[in-house]
GURO-712767 format. One record per residue (C-alpha): residue number from 1; x, z, y. Coordinates in Angstrom, 3 decimals. Layout:
! GURO-712767
@resi: NUM | x: X | z: Z | y: Y
...
//
This chain:
! GURO-712767
@resi: 1 | x: 24.775 | z: -3.457 | y: 15.901
@resi: 2 | x: 25.570 | z: -7.325 | y: 14.278
@resi: 3 | x: 22.083 | z: -9.829 | y: 15.218
@resi: 4 | x: 22.194 | z: -10.685 | y: 11.258
@resi: 5 | x: 21.184 | z: -7.044 | y: 10.714
@resi: 6 | x: 17.355 | z: -6.862 | y: 9.225
@resi: 7 | x: 14.934 | z: -4.527 | y: 11.238
@resi: 8 | x: 14.705 | z: -0.942 | y: 10.151
@resi: 9 | x: 11.564 | z: 0.388 | y: 8.799
@resi: 10 | x: 9.796 | z: 3.177 | y: 9.726
@resi: 11 | x: 10.367 | z: 4.744 | y: 6.642
@resi: 12 | x: 13.928 | z: 4.199 | y: 7.005
@resi: 13 | x: 13.825 | z: 5.802 | y: 10.487
@resi: 14 | x: 12.132 | z: 8.523 | y: 8.749
@resi: 15 | x: 15.241 | z: 9.037 | y: 6.425
@resi: 16 | x: 14.555 | z: 7.455 | y: 3.559
@resi: 17 | x: 16.939 | z: 5.277 | y: 2.042
@resi: 18 | x: 16.090 | z: 1.499 | y: 2.330
@resi: 19 | x: 14.821 | z: 1.024 | y: -1.542
@resi: 20 | x: 12.567 | z: 3.898 | y: -1.677
@resi: 21 | x: 11.193 | z: 2.497 | y: 2.395
@resi: 22 | x: 10.403 | z: -0.822 | y: 0.703
@resi: 23 | x: 8.478 | z: 1.084 | y: -2.229
@resi: 24 | x: 6.724 | z: 3.038 | y: 0.851
@resi: 25 | x: 6.177 | z: 0.069 | y: 2.618
@resi: 26 | x: 4.254 | z: -1.742 | y: -0.208
@resi: 27 | x: 2.384 | z: 1.300 | y: -1.246
@resi: 28 | x: 1.457 | z: 1.602 | y: 2.518
@resi: 29 | x: 0.165 | z: -1.914 | y: 2.501
@resi: 30 | x: -2.005 | z: -1.816 | y: -0.538
@resi: 31 | x: -3.632 | z: 1.243 | y: 0.662
@resi: 32 | x: -4.450 | z: -0.419 | y: 4.039
@resi: 33 | x: -5.696 | z: -3.331 | y: 2.533
@resi: 34 | x: -7.596 | z: -1.338 | y: -0.040
@resi: 35 | x: -9.216 | z: 0.661 | y: 3.018
@resi: 36 | x: -10.085 | z: -2.576 | y: 4.962
@resi: 37 | x: -12.072 | z: -3.663 | y: 1.677
@resi: 38 | x: -14.084 | z: -0.468 | y: 1.390
@resi: 39 | x: -14.721 | z: -0.522 | y: 5.026
@resi: 40 | x: -15.697 | z: -4.315 | y: 5.359
@resi: 41 | x: -18.021 | z: -4.186 | y: 2.361
@resi: 42 | x: -20.059 | z: -0.736 | y: 4.012
@resi: 43 | x: -19.253 | z: 0.930 | y: 1.237
@resi: 44 | x: -19.443 | z: 4.763 | y: 1.467
@resi: 45 | x: -16.817 | z: 7.217 | y: -0.610
@resi: 46 | x: -19.669 | z: 7.425 | y: -3.474
@resi: 47 | x: -20.577 | z: 3.678 | y: -3.623
@resi: 48 | x: -16.692 | z: 2.619 | y: -3.475
@resi: 49 | x: -15.901 | z: 5.901 | y: -5.985
@resi: 50 | x: -18.459 | z: 3.639 | y: -8.506
@resi: 51 | x: -17.358 | z: 0.310 | y: -7.665
@resi: 52 | x: -13.749 | z: 1.181 | y: -8.622
@resi: 53 | x: -14.282 | z: 3.195 | y: -11.637
@resi: 54 | x: -12.679 | z: 6.382 | y: -9.774
@resi: 55 | x: -13.698 | z: 9.729 | y: -8.240
@resi: 56 | x: -15.093 | z: 10.346 | y: -4.624
@resi: 57 | x: -12.044 | z: 12.810 | y: -4.158
@resi: 58 | x: -9.942 | z: 10.016 | y: -5.486
@resi: 59 | x: -11.273 | z: 7.696 | y: -2.882
@resi: 60 | x: -11.029 | z: 10.238 | y: -0.116
@resi: 61 | x: -7.363 | z: 10.537 | y: -0.823
@resi: 62 | x: -6.835 | z: 6.931 | y: -0.434
@resi: 63 | x: -8.974 | z: 6.237 | y: 3.192
@resi: 64 | x: -6.832 | z: 9.593 | y: 4.125
@resi: 65 | x: -3.875 | z: 8.195 | y: 3.549
@resi: 66 | x: -2.161 | z: 10.495 | y: 0.780
@resi: 67 | x: 0.555 | z: 7.825 | y: -0.364
@resi: 68 | x: 2.408 | z: 10.002 | y: -2.718
@resi: 69 | x: -0.810 | z: 10.237 | y: -5.288
@resi: 70 | x: -0.957 | z: 6.446 | y: -5.569
@resi: 71 | x: 1.604 | z: 4.363 | y: -7.641
@resi: 72 | x: 1.890 | z: 0.370 | y: -6.917
@resi: 73 | x: 0.728 | z: -0.371 | y: -10.352
@resi: 74 | x: -2.498 | z: 1.639 | y: -9.472
@resi: 75 | x: -3.260 | z: 0.366 | y: -6.584
@resi: 76 | x: -2.899 | z: -3.139 | y: -7.876
@resi: 77 | x: -5.687 | z: -2.268 | y: -10.453
@resi: 78 | x: -7.925 | z: -0.620 | y: -7.660
@resi: 79 | x: -7.637 | z: -3.875 | y: -5.504
@resi: 80 | x: -8.458 | z: -5.597 | y: -8.652
@resi: 81 | x: -11.356 | z: -3.711 | y: -9.536
@resi: 82 | x: -12.705 | z: -4.371 | y: -5.636
@resi: 83 | x: -12.708 | z: -8.326 | y: -7.086
@resi: 84 | x: -9.242 | z: -8.723 | y: -4.955
@resi: 85 | x: -6.872 | z: -11.354 | y: -5.621
@resi: 86 | x: -3.043 | z: -9.575 | y: -5.496
@resi: 87 | x: -0.100 | z: -11.545 | y: -5.102
@resi: 88 | x: 3.514 | z: -10.830 | y: -4.180
@resi: 89 | x: 6.242 | z: -12.647 | y: -2.503
@resi: 90 | x: 9.879 | z: -11.737 | y: -3.053
@resi: 91 | x: 12.549 | z: -13.136 | y: -0.751
@resi: 92 | x: 16.434 | z: -12.657 | y: -1.207
@resi: 93 | x: 17.986 | z: -10.617 | y: 1.405
@resi: 94 | x: 20.041 | z: -11.808 | y: 4.165
@resi: 95 | x: 23.289 | z: -10.452 | y: 3.828
@resi: 96 | x: 25.731 | z: -9.608 | y: 6.899
@resi: 97 | x: 28.781 | z: -12.343 | y: 6.773
//
């Protein structure tokens, strides 16, 4: 394997195409950030639901990692509702020569 090959993500290792794996990785990162924020604030699921403007079962889905139930847009919105600043960094991939 050439040394310039990028590292395979966990989602790629599970058989997802690189594009889908990247999408899932971004969603997972956003979900983890939101879960961390909820924990840092010491919110119960009910308190988090009120603060985020969603139902308690929705918060439960988030904290249980039900990634298929959240889009990137929704997660960015929820993080903004919680008072977080969300930024993205886009880098060009290095291609094999």
